[in-house]
PASEBA-1860 file (N, C-alpha, C; in nm, 3 decimals):
! residues 288
1> MRNQFYSM> 8.108/-2.819/1.239/8.035/-2.796/1.067/7.930/-2.853/1.077 ~ 7.872/-2.966/1.088/7.702/-2.998/1.143/7.678/-2.932/1.212 ~ 7.667/-2.912/1.333/7.627/-2.831/1.477/7.554/-2.680/1.381 ~ 7.624/-2.615/1.299/7.621/-2.484/1.261/7.506/-2.508/1.191 ~ 7.522/-2.602/1.058/7.406/-2.635/0.987/7.277/-2.648/1.057 ~ 7.263/-2.751/1.107/7.144/-2.727/1.179/7.111/-2.673/1.293 ~ 7.197/-2.562/1.305/7.153/-2.403/1.402/7.090/-2.334/1.283 ~ 7.153/-2.304/1.165/7.103/-2.231/1.072/7.001/-2.254/1.014
9> LTVCLFIP> 7.004/-2.444/1.038/6.844/-2.433/0.927/6.757/-2.438/1.019 ~ 6.732/-2.466/1.186/6.680/-2.455/1.270/6.608/-2.309/1.249 ~ 6.675/-2.172/1.259/6.640/-2.048/1.253/6.583/-2.046/1.147 ~ 6.588/-2.036/0.982/6.533/-2.080/0.883/6.404/-2.109/0.922 ~ 6.351/-2.218/0.935/6.248/-2.299/0.994/6.153/-2.185/1.061 ~ 6.187/-2.168/1.172/6.114/-2.065/1.277/6.127/-1.911/1.173 ~ 6.190/-1.852/1.035/6.143/-1.757/1.050/6.033/-1.691/0.977 ~ 5.987/-1.751/0.900/5.834/-1.733/0.874/5.718/-1.753/0.940
17> AILFAQGS> 5.725/-1.810/1.066/5.660/-1.824/1.201/5.696/-1.679/1.282 ~ 5.812/-1.679/1.211/5.894/-1.485/1.366/5.762/-1.422/1.272 ~ 5.817/-1.398/1.130/5.749/-1.290/1.068/5.621/-1.273/1.076 ~ 5.561/-1.369/1.038/5.416/-1.413/1.040/5.299/-1.329/1.190 ~ 5.415/-1.393/1.293/5.337/-1.344/1.435/5.373/-1.183/1.432 ~ 5.518/-1.144/1.393/5.484/-0.958/1.368/5.388/-0.888/1.269 ~ 5.341/-0.981/1.200/5.270/-0.903/1.108/5.134/-0.827/1.132 ~ 5.039/-0.896/1.266/4.894/-0.939/1.299/4.928/-0.733/1.363
25> KVSDNLSM> 4.814/-0.727/1.373/4.789/-0.593/1.415/4.644/-0.597/1.539 ~ 4.623/-0.519/1.609/4.504/-0.448/1.694/4.511/-0.361/1.736 ~ 4.411/-0.316/1.701/4.357/-0.136/1.750/4.229/-0.178/1.820 ~ 4.263/-0.092/1.944/4.166/-0.122/2.092/4.073/0.052/2.107 ~ 4.099/0.144/2.030/4.021/0.253/2.028/3.959/0.260/1.905 ~ 3.899/0.185/1.832/3.787/0.247/1.735/3.659/0.266/1.744 ~ 3.628/0.352/1.721/3.471/0.394/1.747/3.385/0.381/1.595 ~ 3.207/0.383/1.619/3.155/0.397/1.508/3.002/0.500/1.601
33> PSKILKMD> 2.922/0.575/1.534/2.821/0.620/1.571/2.732/0.531/1.562 ~ 2.635/0.547/1.678/2.524/0.471/1.638/2.433/0.499/1.713 ~ 2.281/0.553/1.611/2.173/0.611/1.603/2.065/0.570/1.688 ~ 2.117/0.399/1.740/2.023/0.330/1.843/2.029/0.406/1.959 ~ 2.188/0.429/1.960/2.217/0.425/2.131/2.245/0.553/2.169 ~ 2.224/0.658/2.009/2.237/0.765/2.053/2.396/0.792/2.123 ~ 2.532/0.753/2.077/2.636/0.793/2.096/2.729/0.696/1.983 ~ 2.881/0.703/2.057/2.953/0.667/1.971/2.976/0.529/2.033
41> RKFAVYLP> 3.033/0.471/1.968/3.060/0.350/2.035/3.214/0.279/2.027 ~ 3.256/0.237/2.114/3.401/0.223/2.095/3.404/0.033/2.037 ~ 3.487/-0.018/1.980/3.539/-0.143/1.975/3.698/-0.163/1.945 ~ 3.750/-0.297/1.951/3.905/-0.349/1.945/3.862/-0.422/1.820 ~ 3.976/-0.454/1.746/3.987/-0.543/1.619/4.129/-0.606/1.612 ~ 4.148/-0.707/1.551/4.209/-0.803/1.579/4.253/-0.846/1.390 ~ 4.353/-0.770/1.321/4.351/-0.849/1.183/4.486/-0.886/1.156 ~ 4.448/-1.063/1.091/4.588/-1.116/1.081/4.677/-1.092/0.955
49> ADYETSGR> 4.835/-1.147/1.003/4.926/-1.134/0.967/4.914/-1.070/0.791 ~ 4.834/-1.113/0.720/4.852/-1.090/0.610/4.750/-0.966/0.541 ~ 4.662/-0.894/0.624/4.547/-0.842/0.584/4.574/-0.754/0.512 ~ 4.687/-0.655/0.520/4.733/-0.567/0.471/4.752/-0.623/0.322 ~ 4.817/-0.699/0.316/4.875/-0.777/0.201/4.800/-0.884/0.063 ~ 4.705/-0.972/0.145/4.684/-1.049/0.058/4.545/-0.999/-0.043 ~ 4.498/-0.929/0.014/4.340/-0.867/-0.069/4.192/-0.939/-0.066 ~ 4.244/-1.041/0.036/4.146/-1.137/-0.024/4.019/-1.162/0.158
57> SYPVLYLL> 3.933/-1.181/0.137/3.840/-1.162/0.271/3.895/-1.287/0.395 ~ 3.812/-1.276/0.479/3.856/-1.325/0.630/3.711/-1.350/0.684 ~ 3.712/-1.491/0.744/3.604/-1.494/0.889/3.616/-1.392/0.953 ~ 3.501/-1.429/1.027/3.498/-1.310/1.156/3.459/-1.387/1.295 ~ 3.570/-1.376/1.430/3.507/-1.405/1.544/3.443/-1.267/1.603 ~ 3.319/-1.280/1.693/3.307/-1.132/1.754/3.328/-1.240/1.901 ~ 3.407/-1.098/1.947/3.459/-1.169/2.080/3.410/-1.091/2.138 ~ 3.313/-1.143/2.301/3.210/-1.019/2.350/3.324/-1.058/2.544
65> HGAGDNQT> 3.346/-0.902/2.574/3.443/-0.900/2.742/3.293/-0.945/2.819 ~ 3.355/-0.929/2.947/3.241/-0.999/3.066/3.261/-0.838/3.122 ~ 3.188/-0.882/3.277/3.153/-0.752/3.349/3.260/-0.646/3.422 ~ 3.232/-0.519/3.370/3.362/-0.494/3.426/3.473/-0.428/3.333 ~ 3.471/-0.491/3.256/3.579/-0.499/3.138/3.499/-0.409/2.999 ~ 3.616/-0.373/2.885/3.533/-0.289/2.794/3.626/-0.404/2.660 ~ 3.598/-0.338/2.558/3.649/-0.393/2.446/3.797/-0.420/2.439 ~ 3.833/-0.351/2.547/4.047/-0.360/2.566/4.065/-0.483/2.674
73> GWVQFGEV> 3.904/-0.582/2.693/3.921/-0.669/2.815/4.016/-0.808/2.728 ~ 3.978/-0.822/2.618/4.057/-0.911/2.521/4.214/-0.903/2.490 ~ 4.260/-0.749/2.504/4.337/-0.760/2.447/4.406/-0.710/2.520 ~ 4.405/-0.624/2.653/4.486/-0.614/2.754/4.540/-0.723/2.862 ~ 4.423/-0.839/2.866/4.385/-0.921/3.007/4.368/-1.066/2.909 ~ 4.354/-1.079/2.812/4.310/-1.198/2.725/4.460/-1.212/2.627 ~ 4.510/-1.157/2.614/4.666/-1.160/2.533/4.606/-1.209/2.377 ~ 4.496/-1.133/2.309/4.425/-1.228/2.229/4.526/-1.184/2.062
81> KLIADKAI> 4.592/-1.101/2.073/4.715/-1.116/1.955/4.801/-1.212/1.975 ~ 4.855/-1.201/2.114/4.999/-1.327/2.076/4.940/-1.494/2.062 ~ 4.803/-1.485/2.155/4.735/-1.634/2.071/4.687/-1.651/2.003 ~ 4.629/-1.541/1.931/4.634/-1.557/1.771/4.721/-1.604/1.652 ~ 4.828/-1.491/1.713/4.903/-1.519/1.628/4.979/-1.626/1.618 ~ 4.998/-1.694/1.792/5.077/-1.815/1.780/4.953/-1.961/1.725 ~ 4.846/-1.946/1.709/4.731/-2.065/1.695/4.720/-2.059/1.565 ~ 4.745/-1.905/1.495/4.736/-1.915/1.333/4.869/-1.990/1.249
89> AEGKCTAM> 5.009/-1.941/1.290/5.153/-1.963/1.282/5.174/-2.102/1.278 ~ 5.114/-2.184/1.390/5.117/-2.320/1.414/5.009/-2.410/1.327 ~ 4.962/-2.352/1.300/4.811/-2.425/1.166/4.713/-2.480/1.255 ~ 4.681/-2.447/1.368/4.577/-2.465/1.474/4.439/-2.427/1.436 ~ 4.481/-2.259/1.383/4.307/-2.212/1.332/4.353/-2.150/1.192 ~ 4.255/-2.067/1.163/4.261/-2.019/1.040/4.269/-1.856/1.021 ~ 4.323/-1.824/0.980/4.347/-1.654/0.998/4.165/-1.578/0.973 ~ 4.194/-1.502/1.116/4.061/-1.409/1.096/4.090/-1.316/1.131
97> IIVMPDAD> 3.955/-1.293/1.112/3.946/-1.094/1.239/3.889/-1.131/1.339 ~ 3.880/-1.048/1.450/3.798/-1.077/1.585/3.815/-0.932/1.594 ~ 3.685/-0.912/1.636/3.611/-0.814/1.677/3.544/-0.796/1.838 ~ 3.589/-0.714/1.891/3.559/-0.690/2.028/3.504/-0.553/2.082 ~ 3.372/-0.545/2.077/3.289/-0.466/2.077/3.278/-0.372/2.278 ~ 3.248/-0.261/2.297/3.241/-0.247/2.408/3.112/-0.264/2.444 ~ 3.077/-0.279/2.549/2.903/-0.332/2.612/2.909/-0.270/2.737 ~ 3.011/-0.175/2.764/3.001/-0.102/2.905/3.028/0.037/2.934
105> TGQRGYFN> 2.968/0.108/2.825/2.987/0.276/2.853/2.806/0.315/2.819 ~ 2.778/0.342/2.897/2.613/0.439/2.889/2.547/0.303/2.961 ~ 2.543/0.215/2.974/2.480/0.021/3.026/2.591/-0.052/3.014 ~ 2.600/-0.119/3.080/2.636/-0.253/3.107/2.584/-0.373/3.049 ~ 2.589/-0.433/2.953/2.535/-0.546/2.886/2.476/-0.561/2.790 ~ 2.440/-0.669/2.670/2.448/-0.673/2.565/2.290/-0.713/2.514 ~ 2.180/-0.684/2.641/2.081/-0.722/2.583/1.994/-0.582/2.542 ~ 1.859/-0.570/2.519/1.782/-0.489/2.525/1.701/-0.443/2.671
113> SPKGDWNY> 1.702/-0.321/2.701/1.609/-0.310/2.811/1.487/-0.328/2.823 ~ 1.450/-0.400/2.947/1.267/-0.399/2.882/1.193/-0.299/2.903 ~ 1.269/-0.198/2.941/1.194/-0.047/2.881/1.172/0.027/2.792 ~ 1.288/-0.072/2.729/1.288/0.006/2.554/1.368/0.138/2.550 ~ 1.477/0.152/2.707/1.537/0.267/2.665/1.712/0.273/2.605 ~ 1.719/0.143/2.639/1.866/0.125/2.620/1.903/-0.050/2.497 ~ 1.861/0.003/2.347/1.865/-0.171/2.292/1.996/-0.162/2.221 ~ 2.062/-0.223/2.333/2.178/-0.267/2.303/2.219/-0.426/2.163
121> EDFFFQEF> 2.114/-0.466/2.226/2.087/-0.579/2.121/2.076/-0.585/2.006 ~ 1.985/-0.472/1.926/1.933/-0.415/1.843/2.085/-0.325/1.799 ~ 2.125/-0.272/1.863/2.253/-0.214/1.837/2.384/-0.296/1.755 ~ 2.359/-0.421/1.795/2.468/-0.532/1.779/2.444/-0.581/1.687 ~ 2.319/-0.585/1.619/2.266/-0.673/1.504/2.193/-0.589/1.338 ~ 2.174/-0.447/1.388/2.116/-0.360/1.301/2.241/-0.223/1.299 ~ 2.280/-0.222/1.357/2.409/-0.142/1.335/2.580/-0.170/1.293 ~ 2.618/-0.291/1.484/2.770/-0.299/1.459/2.790/-0.401/1.320
129> IPTIEKAY> 2.776/-0.487/1.346/2.779/-0.622/1.251/2.784/-0.538/1.090 ~ 2.690/-0.490/1.088/2.663/-0.428/0.944/2.789/-0.312/0.903 ~ 2.845/-0.193/0.988/2.936/-0.157/0.968/3.105/-0.217/0.963 ~ 3.138/-0.280/1.046/3.214/-0.359/1.079/3.218/-0.485/0.922 ~ 3.154/-0.538/0.901/3.153/-0.598/0.786/3.145/-0.555/0.612 ~ 3.140/-0.414/0.629/3.151/-0.306/0.545/3.287/-0.245/0.549 ~ 3.342/-0.234/0.672/3.429/-0.218/0.663/3.579/-0.258/0.669 ~ 3.607/-0.397/0.717/3.681/-0.496/0.674/3.651/-0.611/0.595
137> RIRADKRY> 3.742/-0.625/0.510/3.725/-0.758/0.407/3.676/-0.845/0.458 ~ 3.524/-0.907/0.519/3.457/-1.005/0.571/3.402/-1.037/0.526 ~ 3.399/-1.197/0.518/3.321/-1.292/0.392/3.226/-1.285/0.510 ~ 3.092/-1.193/0.480/2.963/-1.233/0.550/2.886/-1.260/0.502 ~ 2.854/-1.388/0.545/2.736/-1.514/0.549/2.787/-1.620/0.664 ~ 2.694/-1.688/0.762/2.659/-1.723/0.805/2.798/-1.830/0.877 ~ 2.799/-1.893/0.775/2.904/-1.995/0.777/3.036/-1.983/0.770 ~ 3.072/-1.828/0.766/3.212/-1.742/0.817/3.188/-1.665/0.948
145> RAIAGLSM> 3.108/-1.649/0.978/3.089/-1.567/1.080/3.063/-1.636/1.254 ~ 3.162/-1.651/1.348/3.106/-1.716/1.483/3.144/-1.580/1.619 ~ 3.079/-1.638/1.711/3.088/-1.542/1.833/3.128/-1.616/1.929 ~ 3.201/-1.516/2.029/3.233/-1.654/2.160/3.233/-1.510/2.255 ~ 3.256/-1.538/2.402/3.295/-1.425/2.496/3.275/-1.497/2.611 ~ 3.301/-1.422/2.725/3.325/-1.478/2.872/3.263/-1.398/3.006 ~ 3.180/-1.479/3.042/3.083/-1.429/3.186/2.979/-1.348/3.113 ~ 2.982/-1.277/3.164/2.867/-1.172/3.081/2.830/-1.183/2.956
153> GGGGTFMY> 2.987/-1.162/2.851/2.982/-1.193/2.693/2.963/-1.323/2.672 ~ 2.957/-1.416/2.809/2.944/-1.569/2.744/2.826/-1.559/2.737 ~ 2.710/-1.534/2.830/2.592/-1.475/2.859/2.527/-1.420/2.674 ~ 2.586/-1.315/2.673/2.581/-1.260/2.512/2.591/-1.370/2.393 ~ 2.671/-1.454/2.441/2.737/-1.529/2.339/2.580/-1.663/2.355 ~ 2.567/-1.708/2.409/2.414/-1.806/2.456/2.308/-1.724/2.370 ~ 2.263/-1.569/2.406/2.175/-1.507/2.355/2.141/-1.471/2.203 ~ 2.246/-1.435/2.187/2.268/-1.404/2.027/2.299/-1.521/1.944
161> ALHHPELF> 2.336/-1.635/1.960/2.356/-1.768/1.855/2.181/-1.797/1.928 ~ 2.096/-1.818/2.033/1.980/-1.848/2.033/1.881/-1.798/1.951 ~ 1.924/-1.666/1.947/1.772/-1.572/1.909/1.844/-1.598/1.771 ~ 1.963/-1.561/1.738/2.004/-1.557/1.570/2.079/-1.659/1.525 ~ 2.045/-1.794/1.527/2.104/-1.927/1.486/2.101/-1.878/1.319 ~ 2.063/-1.843/1.314/2.093/-1.818/1.098/2.214/-1.746/1.059 ~ 2.253/-1.662/1.188/2.344/-1.555/1.149/2.549/-1.632/1.171 ~ 2.536/-1.723/1.306/2.633/-1.751/1.340/2.644/-1.897/1.288
169> SSACPLSA> 2.754/-1.963/1.299/2.806/-2.070/1.240/2.813/-2.184/1.366 ~ 2.950/-2.135/1.461/2.913/-2.121/1.602/2.970/-2.031/1.707 ~ 2.896/-2.148/1.802/2.925/-2.027/1.948/2.998/-2.084/2.037 ~ 3.093/-1.993/2.122/3.118/-2.053/2.257/3.167/-1.992/2.379 ~ 3.090/-2.015/2.456/3.009/-1.927/2.589/3.128/-2.006/2.636 ~ 3.234/-1.910/2.739/3.287/-1.952/2.880/3.276/-1.880/2.975 ~ 3.227/-1.979/3.084/3.214/-1.922/3.229/3.095/-1.800/3.193 ~ 2.973/-1.845/3.155/2.883/-1.779/3.091/2.807/-1.782/3.196
177> YCGPLSIE> 2.733/-1.676/3.242/2.604/-1.610/3.329/2.516/-1.655/3.155 ~ 2.426/-1.760/3.242/2.323/-1.823/3.151/2.167/-1.751/3.153 ~ 2.190/-1.657/3.247/2.037/-1.593/3.206/1.984/-1.606/3.347 ~ 1.874/-1.550/3.389/1.805/-1.689/3.523/1.764/-1.783/3.485 ~ 1.817/-1.882/3.625/1.778/-2.004/3.596/1.631/-2.009/3.624 ~ 1.511/-1.923/3.676/1.401/-2.003/3.669/1.344/-1.787/3.726 ~ 1.220/-1.838/3.727/1.131/-1.705/3.728/1.136/-1.616/3.836 ~ 1.175/-1.658/3.938/1.213/-1.623/4.060/1.341/-1.541/4.054
185> ELARPWEK> 1.446/-1.616/3.984/1.584/-1.559/4.038/1.552/-1.368/3.944 ~ 1.424/-1.356/3.883/1.405/-1.235/3.840/1.402/-1.106/3.955 ~ 1.375/-1.151/4.107/1.310/-1.080/4.185/1.497/-1.067/4.284 ~ 1.601/-1.094/4.226/1.699/-1.040/4.277/1.739/-0.920/4.251 ~ 1.822/-0.835/4.383/1.870/-0.722/4.371/1.872/-0.666/4.306 ~ 2.021/-0.710/4.239/2.062/-0.629/4.073/2.027/-0.621/3.965 ~ 1.904/-0.701/3.946/1.772/-0.669/3.884/1.739/-0.585/3.853 ~ 1.780/-0.435/3.890/1.678/-0.326/3.885/1.601/-0.272/3.723
193> QLDGLSDD> 1.657/-0.342/3.635/1.583/-0.320/3.501/1.458/-0.360/3.491 ~ 1.402/-0.480/3.611/1.296/-0.477/3.573/1.189/-0.434/3.711 ~ 1.258/-0.329/3.787/1.143/-0.259/3.859/1.046/-0.212/3.779 ~ 0.944/-0.199/3.853/0.808/-0.146/3.779/0.775/-0.245/3.685 ~ 0.827/-0.355/3.607/0.765/-0.409/3.510/0.613/-0.488/3.570 ~ 0.475/-0.517/3.462/0.399/-0.611/3.521/0.480/-0.779/3.516 ~ 0.405/-0.846/3.593/0.504/-0.990/3.567/0.412/-1.041/3.446 ~ 0.320/-1.003/3.293/0.375/-1.073/3.197/0.453/-0.980/3.175
201> QKQKYFAR> 0.575/-0.886/3.135/0.648/-0.828/3.110/0.774/-0.902/3.179 ~ 0.764/-0.937/3.254/0.895/-1.008/3.327/0.898/-1.176/3.278 ~ 0.764/-1.208/3.285/0.770/-1.364/3.191/0.805/-1.392/3.080 ~ 0.781/-1.289/2.986/0.843/-1.207/2.829/1.004/-1.211/2.860 ~ 1.034/-1.149/2.938/1.167/-1.117/2.990/1.218/-1.219/3.018 ~ 1.199/-1.289/3.101/1.281/-1.455/3.162/1.245/-1.520/2.969 ~ 1.194/-1.567/2.921/1.144/-1.628/2.808/1.268/-1.598/2.707 ~ 1.308/-1.469/2.722/1.366/-1.417/2.608/1.540/-1.443/2.662
209> HSALELIK> 1.553/-1.439/2.783/1.693/-1.430/2.860/1.742/-1.528/2.889 ~ 1.683/-1.608/2.918/1.737/-1.748/2.995/1.769/-1.828/2.905 ~ 1.883/-1.907/2.915/1.961/-1.995/2.814/1.884/-2.155/2.813 ~ 1.778/-2.109/2.978/1.759/-2.256/2.959/1.607/-2.276/2.922 ~ 1.557/-2.137/2.906/1.426/-2.192/2.826/1.452/-2.154/2.673 ~ 1.544/-2.065/2.626/1.562/-2.071/2.477/1.602/-2.198/2.412 ~ 1.630/-2.293/2.493/1.718/-2.485/2.458/1.554/-2.514/2.435 ~ 1.468/-2.495/2.572/1.366/-2.575/2.520/1.267/-2.527/2.477
217> AIPDDQKK> 1.257/-2.418/2.352/1.207/-2.377/2.256/1.263/-2.401/2.131 ~ 1.356/-2.442/2.093/1.413/-2.489/2.015/1.379/-2.575/1.964 ~ 1.320/-2.548/1.791/1.202/-2.620/1.712/1.349/-2.770/1.682 ~ 1.299/-2.887/1.599/1.401/-3.010/1.601/1.457/-3.008/1.504 ~ 1.393/-2.881/1.371/1.494/-2.908/1.275/1.593/-2.731/1.278 ~ 1.617/-2.709/1.400/1.697/-2.626/1.428/1.837/-2.635/1.552 ~ 1.787/-2.798/1.584/1.920/-2.815/1.658/2.081/-2.792/1.641 ~ 2.057/-2.841/1.489/2.220/-2.825/1.480/2.254/-2.740/1.374
225> AVRWYIDC> 2.148/-2.597/1.411/2.224/-2.447/1.309/2.313/-2.407/1.384 ~ 2.330/-2.471/1.523/2.488/-2.343/1.506/2.564/-2.451/1.594 ~ 2.697/-2.498/1.588/2.771/-2.581/1.717/2.879/-2.484/1.797 ~ 2.821/-2.600/1.934/2.820/-2.544/2.028/2.954/-2.602/2.131 ~ 3.042/-2.421/2.172/3.152/-2.534/2.250/3.127/-2.447/2.375 ~ 3.090/-2.520/2.490/3.073/-2.471/2.632/3.178/-2.531/2.689 ~ 3.212/-2.412/2.764/3.389/-2.452/2.889/3.317/-2.326/3.013 ~ 3.351/-2.446/3.157/3.330/-2.356/3.265/3.463/-2.432/3.368
233> GDDDFLYE> 3.507/-2.343/3.426/3.571/-2.385/3.589/3.521/-2.472/3.608 ~ 3.566/-2.559/3.709/3.532/-2.643/3.844/3.436/-2.597/3.929 ~ 3.523/-2.473/3.964/3.544/-2.367/4.131/3.495/-2.238/4.084 ~ 3.426/-2.276/3.951/3.331/-2.109/3.941/3.228/-2.080/3.945 ~ 3.144/-1.953/3.998/3.015/-1.970/4.057/2.939/-1.969/3.996 ~ 2.963/-1.964/3.838/2.842/-1.993/3.759/2.867/-2.162/3.678 ~ 2.922/-2.226/3.716/2.935/-2.339/3.688/2.823/-2.444/3.729 ~ 2.698/-2.399/3.819/2.550/-2.467/3.838/2.471/-2.407/3.683
241> GNCLVHIA> 2.466/-2.294/3.617/2.395/-2.279/3.537/2.477/-2.361/3.358 ~ 2.575/-2.313/3.375/2.613/-2.424/3.277/2.634/-2.538/3.236 ~ 2.624/-2.629/3.392/2.632/-2.738/3.421/2.439/-2.790/3.359 ~ 2.369/-2.700/3.349/2.193/-2.717/3.338/2.178/-2.685/3.220 ~ 2.319/-2.585/3.156/2.234/-2.582/3.015/2.281/-2.696/2.922 ~ 2.410/-2.746/3.002/2.444/-2.881/2.887/2.383/-2.964/2.916 ~ 2.310/-3.041/3.031/2.211/-3.135/3.064/2.057/-3.090/2.970 ~ 2.018/-2.969/2.970/1.938/-2.979/2.872/1.946/-2.973/2.732
249> MRKKDIPH> 2.053/-2.921/2.687/2.064/-2.957/2.514/2.090/-3.120/2.526 ~ 2.174/-3.169/2.641/2.155/-3.329/2.626/2.021/-3.399/2.605 ~ 1.903/-3.336/2.684/1.801/-3.390/2.671/1.729/-3.390/2.567 ~ 1.785/-3.221/2.455/1.722/-3.207/2.373/1.799/-3.282/2.218 ~ 1.901/-3.345/2.251/1.932/-3.421/2.151/2.006/-3.298/2.075 ~ 2.068/-3.165/2.129/2.140/-3.097/2.048/2.287/-3.128/2.074 ~ 2.339/-3.101/1.952/2.488/-3.144/1.948/2.570/-3.036/2.029 ~ 2.644/-3.088/2.113/2.743/-2.979/2.156/2.875/-3.044/2.228
257> EFRIRDGV> 2.965/-2.959/2.248/3.120/-2.991/2.287/3.081/-2.890/2.464 ~ 3.095/-2.985/2.538/3.060/-2.940/2.670/3.213/-2.963/2.794 ~ 3.317/-2.875/2.836/3.406/-2.886/2.917/3.443/-2.788/3.073 ~ 3.440/-2.929/3.118/3.497/-2.853/3.291/3.642/-2.891/3.326 ~ 3.663/-2.782/3.336/3.836/-2.774/3.394/3.858/-2.719/3.492 ~ 3.968/-2.792/3.565/4.002/-2.736/3.637/4.031/-2.574/3.708 ~ 3.979/-2.473/3.787/3.979/-2.369/3.736/3.872/-2.260/3.787 ~ 3.885/-2.115/3.800/3.796/-2.042/3.876/3.736/-1.921/3.780
265> HSWTYWRE> 3.668/-1.826/3.801/3.610/-1.724/3.697/3.760/-1.616/3.711 ~ 3.823/-1.631/3.615/3.985/-1.585/3.592/4.020/-1.572/3.456 ~ 4.099/-1.468/3.436/4.181/-1.466/3.300/4.267/-1.618/3.299 ~ 4.317/-1.620/3.375/4.410/-1.726/3.335/4.321/-1.861/3.293 ~ 4.199/-1.878/3.345/4.099/-1.953/3.234/4.052/-1.912/3.130 ~ 4.046/-1.799/3.113/4.000/-1.755/2.965/4.119/-1.740/2.858 ~ 4.255/-1.700/2.893/4.332/-1.735/2.816/4.338/-1.876/2.782 ~ 4.370/-1.946/2.922/4.379/-2.078/2.831/4.269/-2.170/2.731
273> ALPTVLEF> 4.144/-2.087/2.729/4.088/-2.134/2.682/4.028/-2.091/2.527 ~ 4.102/-1.991/2.492/4.131/-1.881/2.359/4.130/-1.998/2.277 ~ 4.275/-2.074/2.266/4.286/-2.156/2.142/4.271/-2.243/2.161 ~ 4.175/-2.315/2.216/4.104/-2.409/2.217/3.908/-2.373/2.084 ~ 3.938/-2.245/2.159/3.802/-2.171/2.093/3.801/-2.144/1.904 ~ 3.942/-2.048/1.920/4.035/-2.067/1.776/3.969/-2.148/1.675 ~ 4.061/-2.274/1.725/4.038/-2.417/1.624/3.918/-2.469/1.665 ~ 3.808/-2.431/1.728/3.670/-2.487/1.731/3.622/-2.413/1.658
281> VSQSFHQY> 3.613/-2.270/1.588/3.515/-2.173/1.511/3.601/-2.214/1.390 ~ 3.738/-2.236/1.434/3.807/-2.280/1.246/3.727/-2.384/1.182 ~ 3.692/-2.483/1.294/3.617/-2.591/1.177/3.547/-2.585/1.126 ~ 3.415/-2.495/1.186/3.329/-2.422/1.121/3.377/-2.371/0.976 ~ 3.450/-2.288/0.994/3.477/-2.215/0.869/3.583/-2.283/0.775 ~ 3.619/-2.395/0.805/3.675/-2.508/0.695/3.578/-2.602/0.622 ~ 3.637/-2.593/0.467/3.521/-2.740/0.401/3.636/-2.864/0.418 ~ 3.550/-2.958/0.461/3.614/-3.098/0.442/3.532/-3.197/0.373
END
């Protein structure tokens, strides 16, 4: 009899968490028009379990995919719904809306073209964020807005938070492409978008798209504007850039968390990182 009682008690204790996990929703084929890019842009959204019933507004995490993926990457391979549901149900992160834009249609990447013919960054800040934060019940101010991403999306995370520290409370680049580490790296074969640019134009591009250069330029009164969590595997091919960013932040006295874990450039690594990212950004959303 006692065993039956404890068995029933255990089931009852887990029922709320199970119901909570089942109530969240992910849509991965949504779209919005863009005048800047002259096309419709797709995106995915994770809504927490009580979104439809609570009536309240939520903090938001913009979660960026890597090269070769699109807005479905974090949904399909990153298992964002499963991971976020579990973290929220266990009280390790706050309920939040997670928005995943597509940066692999038309052209690939999160930045403006140096030739001015594909201004994705302008789209993101002038059209995407305002549209998303009107369409969903989002607490639309810096404290309740965070950004994270992997690989190419880690690079987007660095650049967006460094370009607009007034908009994000925290930023979490994972296995990030940190931009060119030197002006000489702009001569790499895959930098075709820089073909035909003058040396002055290349220098301006370098200054705006190198995390190292942007970190050096941070004014003293902005050192704590964004909370940083940087994570990269010890066998990742982007390891050097992330380490150099860490060193540059240390020299500049910029507070940040830096993690090197066992791993490579893989979804296994990023799935393991996501719970910590959700917990880290939640700390910015909370009041202590």
